N, C-alpha and C positions, 0 to 999 in steps of 0.2 A: 267184232266183239259184241256180245249181247249185253243189255243193260237192265239192271234191276236193283232197286233199293227197297227192301221189304223190312218193315218193323211190325212185330206182332206182339201185343200184350193181351194175355187172356187170363181169365179167372172163371171158375165154374164149379159145378156140383154134379155129383153122381145122381143116379135115379132116386136115392133115398134122401136127397137134400144135403148130403155131406160128401166132401171130396177129401178123404184122408189118404195121404200117401203112405203106402206100405208095400210089402213085397207082392209082386204080381197084381198091381192095380192098373186098371184101364179107366181113364176118365175122358169123357167127351164134353167139351166146352162149347157153349153157344156164342157165336160172334154177334155183336149188336150193331145197330144202325148208326152209332156215333163214330164208327170207324171211317177212315178216309182212304182214298185211292187217288193217285195223281200220275200223270205222264205228260211228256212233251211230244208234240207232233209238229214236224216241219215239212215244208213243200220241197220240190225237187231242187230249188235253189238254196235250201237251208234256212229259209225264213220261217219263223215261228208262226203257227196257226193258232188263232184265239178260239177257244172252245171251252165248254163246261165238262170237266172230267166226270166219269160215272161214279155214282155213290155206291158204297158198300151197303148191300141190303140184307145180308145175313150170311150164315155159314156155320161151320163147325171145325174144331180142332180136336184131334184124338191123341192122347199121350198115354203110353204104357210105361209103368215104372216097375222095377224089381231089381234083378241082378244088373241090369243095364236100363238106360232110359232110351225109349224109342218114340219119336214122333211118328205115329201111325198114319195120320192124315191131317192135311190142312185143306179145307174146301171153303172158298170165299165166293159168294154170289155178288155180282155187280149189276147195277141198273143199265138199261139200254142207253146209248148216247149217239150223237151225230156230230160230224165234222163237216164244215162247209168252207169252200175256198172259191173266191171269184176268179174266173178264168176268161180269156177272150171267148166270146160266144155264149157265156152263161156261167152258172154256178155249179161247181162240182160238189155233190153232197154224198157223203158216205155215212150210212146209218148202221150201227152194229148192235146186235141183240144177243140174248142168251149167253152173256159173258160169265165165265166161271174160272177162277184160279184154283189150282189144286196141285198137290204133290204127285209125281209120277209113281212114287213108291215110298215105303217107310225110310226114315233117316235115323241112324243110331248115333247117339251123343257120345263123343269121346271124353277122356278125362279132363280136357281143357275146355269143355263146354262147346265144342264145335261139331258140326255135322255137314254132310254134303248131300244134296238132293236136287233133282230136276223139278222146276216149276213149270206147269203147263197152263196155257190160256186157251180155253174152248170159247168159240164165238161163232156168230152167224152174221151174214150180210143181208140187210133188208133191201129188197128191190123197190122200184118205183110204184109197184102195186101193193106194197106192204107185206109181201111174202118173205119170210126169213129162209135163207139158204145156208146150211152149215158149211163152214170153212174148215180147212185142215187145222188141227191144233197147233199152236205156236209154243215152242219149248224154249225155256231159258235153262240150258244144260249145266249140270254139275255145280250149281250155286253153293257157295260156302255159307253156312248158317252159324250164327252164334246163338246159343240157347241157354237161358237161365230159368230155373224153376225155383219158386218160393212159395211159402204159405202166406196168403194175404192176411190182413188184420182181422178179417172175419173168419179165419180158419180154413178158407177155401184155397184150392190150388191156384197159383198164379204162375204164368209162364211168359217169358219174353223171348221172341225169336227175331233175328235180324239177318238180312242178307243184302249185299250190295256188289254190283259190278257196273262198269261204265261203258257206254257205247250204244250203237243202234240196237234195237230189239227186233223190229219187224218192219218190213217194207211193203206198202200197199200201193203199187202204181206210182202216182205222183206224190204220195204222202209217206213219211217215215215216222215210226213210233220210237221214241228215245226215253231213257231214264225213268222207268216205272218206279213208283214209290207207293207203298201202302202202309197204313197204320191201322191195326185192327185191335179192338177191345172186345172181350167177351166176359160175361159174368154168369 
């Protein structure tokens, strides 16, 4: 089973400085650096690995409104990070770079405020010489999302998106990624 807990709170403005919701509006919201990302990593025995999770460094969310509401895109950039584990004979170090979370395609909001969409993690592995090598994208398939759109006190669009599933997300040799969590704000 794949794991993901995703919370997203966004507020933003269109190119003219105003984000008014009307028929056939498309609004792109900027993700800011106060956002957070967290995940658990365990070794082959299931013991937790202590590490600093990558920070959210930017991104965008695009929402189309009209006859229906569609989340056209979620694109969140994450900082590079490394995980180290002491093993007999030395330290295992895995350094990941070029991390980006994004939707595989648009999600349509139903009458209950729910949508389904695949979340994709793009990443690269950094070798001992500092060269980054692109890995295959990791997908959290068919995640159920709860989405709420509001107008913030400043009159700008505010959206809240959340998704959660439990279980392992990704296996990388001796290490396993579990329980992703992200909290994103954009203004």
